[in-house]
N, C-alpha and C positions, 0 to 999 in steps of 0.2 A: 504493500500500500504506500509506504513512504517513498519508494522509488517512483511510483506513478505520480504521486502528488508533487514530488520534487521536479519531475520532468515537466509537468504542467506549469509550475512556477517559473522554471527556466525558459520555457518557450514563450510564456507571457512576457518575461523580461526582455527577450529578444525583440518582440514586436514593438516595444517602447523605444528601442535604440536604433536610430537611423544609420548608425555606423556598423551595425551587426551584419555579418555575412553568413552564408551557409557553412563556410569553412570554420568560422568562429563558433557557431552553434555546435558543430561536430566535436570541436576540441574543448568545449567548456567542461570543466571538472567539477565534481561534487565537493562539498565541504571536506569530506574525509580524504578524498584523493588529492585535494589541493592544500592539505594541512602543511604549513611551512616546515614543521619539524620532520615530517615524513619525506617531503620533497628534498629537504636539505639546503634551502636557500641560505646563503651567507654563512655556512658552517665550514670551519677549517681555517688554517692560517698559512696561506690565504685560501679562500674558498675556491673550488674548481671553477674554471672559466665559465662553464655553462650554468653555474649557480650564483653568479655575481649579479647583484642588483645595483643599478646606478641611477643618479639623478640626470646626468648629462645626456643619456640616450632615451630618457623618458620611461625606462623599464619599471621604475618604482611606482608608477601609476597604472601599469598594465596588469591585467589578471593573467596568471595567478600570483605574480610577484607582489601585488599590493597586499596580499594576505600576510606577508611579512612586513612590508613597509609601514603600514598603519600603526603597528605596535613598536616600530623602531624609527619613527619619523625624524628624531633629532640626530640620528647617525648620518642622515643625508642632507638635511636642511637646517639653516641657521635659526636659532630661537633666542628669545630673552626670557629670563626667569620671572615667574609670578610667585613671589616669596610667601611662604606660609608663616614667616616670622619664627619666633622662638617660644611661643606659648604652647601650652599642653594640647595634645590631640583630643578632639571630642570623640569619645568612645561610642561605638555603635553596639547596642545590645544584640546578641546573637541567639535567636530561637529558631534554629533551622528545622524545616519540615521535610519529610520524606514522601509526602503524598502529592506533590505538585507536578512531578514529571508525567503523571497519568491523566492530568486534566485534559479533556478533549474539547474540540471545536471543529467547525466546518469552515474551511477557507472561503473567502468571497469568491463566488463563481464556481465553487466546487460542490461535490455531492457526497464525498467520503470524509469520515472523521480523521483528524490528525491529533496527535498528542502534543502537549506542551514541549516535551523533550524532542520530539521529531521536528518541531517548528524551529528549534535553535539551529539544527544542522541545515534545514531547508533555506534559512536566511543567512547562512555563513556567519553565525555569531562567534565573536572572539571572546566575549566575556559578558556576563549578565549578573546583576544583583537585584533582588526583589526585597523591598522593605514593606513590612506590614505593621502599622502603628509605630513606625520608627525603628523597628528591630529587623535585622537581617533574617529572612526566612529561607532564602535561596541564594546561592552564589556559586558560579561555575566559570571556569576559564578554559579556552581552547586554543590550539595552534600556538602562535608566537606570544600571546599575551599572558602575563602573570599578574598575580594580585598586587605585587609591588612595582609594576612597571606602568608606564603611561601609554596612552593611545591618542591619536588625533581625533578631535571631536567634530571637525568640519563645522557645519552651520549651527550646531548646538552653541557654538561660540557667540552667535548673534543674540541669543537669549540672555547671556551674561551681560552683554553690552546694553541690551534693552532695559534691564532692570536698573542698571547704573544711570542711564539717561532718565528713566522715569523717576528715580530717586532725586536726581538733580532738579527735575521739574517740580516735584513735591516740595523741595527745599527752597523753591523760588530762585534757584541759581541759573536755571535754564528756562527760557520762554518758549513754550510749545508752538506759539503762533508767529514767532520770529522767523525770518527767512534765512536760508543758507548763506546768502550774500551778506547778511547782517553780521554773521559770525565769522564767515570765511570769505573775505573780499577777493581772495585768489580765484574763487569760483564764480565771480560775477558775470563772466562771459560764457559760462557753461550752462548745460541744461538744468542744473540744480539751482541756479541763482534764485528763482522766486518760489522754490519749494519750501515748505515750512518744516520745522523740526517734527511736528506731529505727523506730517506726511511721510517723512523718512521713517519714523517709528513704525507706522502701519503699512509701509510700502505702497502708498497710493500715489507715488510720483509717476509721471508719464515720460519715460526716457527711451531713447533709441539704444537699446541694449538687449541683445538676445542671449538668454541664459540656457541654451540647449546644450547640456553637458556632452552629449554624444556627437555633436557637430564641431569638428575642428575649425570650421570657419566662423563659429559664433563668437560674439564679443566676449563671452566669459573666458574663452581661451586666450584672447589678447590681454584681458585683465590678468590672467594667470601668468603670462609671460612677464608683465610689468611687476607683479607681486613676487616673482621668483618661485611660483608654485610649479610651473612647468618650464622646461628648458625651451628657450625661444629658437625657432628655426633660423638658419643662416640668412634667410631673406628678410627677417623681421627688423624693421627700423623704427618701431614705435616707442612709446614711453618705457623707461627703464625703472620706474618707481611707481608706487601706488598714487602718491600725490599728483604726479605728472599725468597719470592715466585719467584721473578724475576730472582734470581740466578739459579733457577732450570729449567728454560725454555731451551729447546733444539732446535737446528736448524733442518729444514726439507728440505733443498735444498738451491739453490742460492738465495740471496736477490736481489731485484730490478727488478724481471721479470714480476710480475703481482700483482694486488691489491688483498688483502685478509683482510677483516675486523677483527681486533683483538684488543681488548681494551687494552691489555698489552703494545702495542706500545705507547699509551698516558702516561701510567705509567712511562715508561723509559724516554720519552720525558720530562715529568715534573721533573723527578729526575735530568736530565741534566740541565734543566733550573735553578733549585735550586742550583746545584753545581756551575754553571757559575755566577749566580747573588749573591749567598750567602743569598738568601731569600726563604722562603717557598712559595708555590704557592698561599696560601691565602693572603699573603702580596702583591705579585705581582698583583693578581686580584684586590686588594684594590687600590693600587697605580696607576695601569695602566688602569683600567676600571671603577671600582665603583666610586672613587672620581672624576676623570675628567668628567665622564658622568653626575654626579650629581644624582646618583640613589636615589630612594625614601626611600629605607630601606637597612640595612645591609644584606649581603648575608651570607651563611654558607656553609661549606664543610665538609663532613663526614671524619672521621679519623679512623685508625686501632688501634690495641691494644697498640701501642707505640706512638700514636699521629701523625702518618704520614698521610697527606691528601690523599684522594681517588680521584684523578683528572679526571679519565676516566668516572666517573658517579656520583660523590658525591655532586655537587653544588645544594644548595637550595636557591631559591630567589622568590621575588614577581613577579607576571605576568607582571605588567606594567614595571618593570625593565627589564624583558626579552624583552619586546617590545622596550624599549629604546635602548638596545643593538642591536637589529635587525635594528632599524632605523639608528643607527650609521653606521652599515655595508652598508645599502642602500645608505647612503650619503658619500660613499668612505672614511669612517673612521672619519668623522666630526660630532660633536654633541655638543650642549650646547656652541656654538660659539668657539669651540676648535677643533683642529685636534688631535683626541684621538689616532688613529693609523696612521702609514704612508699610504698615499693614494696609494702608489705602492703595499702595502701588499694586500689591498682589491681589487685593479684592477687585480692583479695576480690571485686571487681566482676567480673573476668573469669571466676572459677572458681565463681561462686555456683550455677550450674545443676548443675555436677558435684557440688558439696558439698551440694546441696539446701538452700541457706540463703537462698533468695529466692523471693518469691511468683510464681506463674504469672500472666501477663497475657494475657487473651483478645485475639485479633486475627483480622481477616478473612483474613489471608494467611499466618499461621504458627500451627501447632499447638503450638509449643514455645517461644514467646516468654515471657521473664521480665522482671522489673523489680527493680533493686537500687540503692540509694543514688543515686536520681535518674538512673539510666542504664537503657537498654533492652538486654537480652540477646536476640539474634536467634534463638538456638537452632538454628543451622545447624552443619554439620560443620566449618566453619572457626573456630568460636568467635567470630564477629563480634559486636560490641556497638556501640551508637550513642547519641549525643545527638540528640534529634529535636524539631522545632518545627513548629507549624501552618504551612500553606501551602507545605510542602516544604523547610523548613530542616533541615540535618543535618550531623553529622560522623560518618561511618561508618568503623569501624575493623575491618580483617580481619587478625588476627595471623598466620594461616597464609600469606596472600599477601603479608604485609609491606606492606600497602596502607592508605592513609587517603584517604577522599574527603570533601572539604568542599564543601557546596553551599548556595547561597542561591537561593530561588525565590519566585515570586508566583503560585501556583496559584489559580484562581478559587474553589476550595473550601478551607475551613480544615482539615478533618480529613485526616490523612495516609492514611486508607483510600482517598482519592481519587487518590493517586499511587503508592502502594506496589505496585500490580499491575504497574507498569512499572519503577519505581525499583529495587525489591529484586532482581528477576531480572537487571536490568542491572548492578547492583553485583556480583552473584555471577558473572556472565559475565566481567566485567572482571577480577575476582580470579582466576578460573580461567585466563584468558588470560595474565595476568602470571606465574602459577605455571608455565604451559607454556613461556613465554619463558625463565624462569629455568632450567627443566629442560633445555631445548634448549641453552642457553648452557653449562651444566655438562657436557653430553655432548660439546659441541664442544671 
C-alpha cells in the first residue's frame, strides 16, 4: 500500500514541476533509497569523486544531493550567527507516546488509508517533533539530520521576520501605513516605492516577479543568484547582492488588491526593520526570540556576497528550537515564563480569518487558506496556522488540539503543493487523535 501511495504522491509532484522530464521521473528515488547515509554523500577524507556535493556546480540543490545539503547547509554557504546568549536552556518536558505511528488518514485525492509513520517517508522527512500541551510526545530523525544539528528552514524564516515586524508595529516603532520609500529612499524608483509596510507583511504588493521554483528563467532564480543561494551562470551580469537586486524590481499594477506570494516582500520588510532599529536581522532574532525563549542552540542565517542576511529563507536552526518557537506562538507569545511577543500580535494572526482582516491565499488543497503577517492560516475548524518553507519545512500549530508539529524535510520538489496532499490530512488526523486521547482521559 505504501508503495502505491508513494508512487501517486511522486507522480502528482511531477505534474506540478514544469522542469520535470520522463527521465527524471524514472530516476526519482524513494526516501529510503535516497537516504544520504546509505548513498554515502560526502563521506570519506576526501569523499569519492562521485559522492562530492558542491555549491559551484549547483549539485547541492539537486535531488538526491539536497537530502544531505539541507542538514549541512553551513558547510557550503556562508552564514552569520543568531546567538542564543549564555542563559539557561528552556527545558522541554518529554512524555513520548508509542501509539502515534499507527494513526491513519486518507491523503487528499486518495482512497486508501496511510499511517502517520508511512507519511514521514512519503514526504522525505528529515526530522519531526510533535508537542502536545508543551511536552514532546514524538521525535524522530532520518538521513543526515541529528537532534543536535541544524537544518535550513527556507521560508519558515519569513514567519520569524513577520512577528518581529508586527512587534515593532505594536510598539509604535514601525508605521504599518508608511510606504517603503519613506523608510528606504534607495527604493524610491523601484516597484516597492509606494507599497506600505502592511502590504509587505501580507504580501499584497503587485510586482513583476515570478516565483516559479521549477522554472530556471523565473525571477526567483535571478534573486537566488544575487543572494548567493544558487551559483550564477557565466552569462549572468545582474545584481550581485540582495540590496542591489531589490532596486531592480518593477511594479505590475496597484498594490493592496490581492495576495501574491513573493519572497522579495520579506527582503524589503527586513531591510526596513534594520533601518528602523539600527540592527541586523540576526541580532534582532537573537535579542527578541532566541535569548528570551531560551533556545537550545545558536541559530544561523545565510548571507550574500557583502554579508547581508537572507531573511526570506536563510535561517538554520535545530528542530527542537523550531518546536519551541511554535509552542511560543501557540501560547499567545508566552514561553519560558516570559511574554516573548505581544499577545495582541499572535491573537491578530490567529483571528484574522474570523475578523476578515487578511487576504485569501489560493491553494491546491484548501479553499479557505489565508495569509497574514508572514504566516499561513489553514482555514480549518481547529484554527490551525503555520510557518511553511519549500521542500517541506514547517511548524504547524493547532490551538484546538494543543499541538505543535515541527518538521524538516528534503522533498524532491520545492513547492509544498507536492507534499500537502499527504502532510495536511496527516496533521489533522494526529490532532484529532490527540483530542480523542484527551477526551478519553477526562472521562476516565
